[in-house]
C-alpha positions as CSV (number, residue, x, y, z in Angstrom):
1,M,84.1,118.6,120.5
2,P,84.4,118.1,116.7
3,K,85.0,114.7,115.3
4,R,88.4,114.1,113.7
5,I,88.5,113.3,110.0
6,M,91.6,111.8,108.6
7,Q,92.6,110.6,105.0
8,G,94.4,107.5,104.1
9,T,94.6,104.4,101.8
10,V,92.7,101.1,102.3
11,V,95.3,98.3,102.9
12,S,92.8,95.5,103.7
13,D,89.1,94.7,103.0
14,K,88.9,91.1,103.9
15,N,86.7,91.5,106.9
16,D,82.8,92.0,106.5
17,K,81.8,95.8,106.7
18,T,85.3,96.6,107.8
19,V,88.3,98.2,106.2
20,V,91.8,98.7,107.5
21,V,93.1,102.2,106.5
22,K,96.7,103.3,106.7
23,I,97.3,106.9,107.7
24,E,100.6,108.5,107.0
25,R,101.8,111.6,109.1
26,R,104.8,113.6,108.3
27,F,106.7,115.8,110.7
28,T,110.2,117.2,111.3
29,H,112.3,115.3,113.8
30,P,113.0,117.8,116.6
31,V,116.8,117.0,116.8
32,M,117.8,115.8,113.3
33,K,115.6,118.3,111.6
34,K,114.8,115.6,109.0
35,T,111.3,115.0,107.6
36,V,110.0,111.6,109.2
37,R,107.2,109.5,107.9
38,Q,105.0,107.7,110.5
39,T,102.2,105.3,109.7
40,K,99.4,103.8,111.7
41,K,96.6,101.7,110.8
42,Y,92.8,102.2,111.7
43,K,89.9,99.8,111.4
44,A,86.9,101.6,109.9
45,H,83.3,100.6,109.3
46,D,82.3,100.3,105.7
47,E,78.5,99.4,105.8
48,N,78.1,98.5,102.2
49,N,81.6,96.9,101.5
50,A,82.2,99.5,98.8
51,C,86.0,100.2,99.5
52,K,88.6,98.1,97.8
53,V,92.3,97.8,98.4
54,G,94.2,100.9,97.3
55,D,91.2,103.2,97.4
56,F,91.8,106.7,99.0
57,V,89.2,107.3,101.7
58,F,88.2,109.7,104.4
59,I,87.4,108.3,107.8
60,Q,85.7,110.0,111.0
61,E,85.6,109.2,114.6
62,S,82.6,107.7,115.7
63,A,81.0,105.6,118.7
64,P,82.6,102.3,119.0
65,Y,81.3,99.6,116.5
66,S,83.5,96.9,118.2
67,K,86.5,96.4,120.5
68,D,88.9,98.0,118.2
69,K,86.8,99.7,115.5
70,N,85.6,103.3,116.3
71,W,85.9,105.0,112.8
72,V,83.7,105.2,110.0
73,V,84.3,105.7,106.2
74,I,82.6,108.9,105.3
75,E,83.7,109.5,101.7
76,N,85.3,107.5,99.1
77,P,86.3,109.8,96.1
78,S,87.0,107.1,93.7
79,Q,83.4,105.6,94.2
80,A,81.9,109.1,93.7
81,A,83.8,109.8,90.5
82,S,82.7,106.2,89.2
83,A,79.0,107.1,90.0
84,E,78.9,110.1,87.9
């Protein structure tokens, strides 16, 4: 089974090697037919503490790193752009 990849924004980087990423999902309400925004926060492993608050990142499912951290940051486009 392929691992899920999601994109979101870093909302916290206070923990060591961990970032909190907010994922926003949009869908049409089945009865009201209105577009609804739903957000959820995921803790992701950031080995080098490279991500900062406000960064746009891609996270991927992984084996659990801790009790509530089973995602890992795979790409940070803002870091890649600054490195070039």
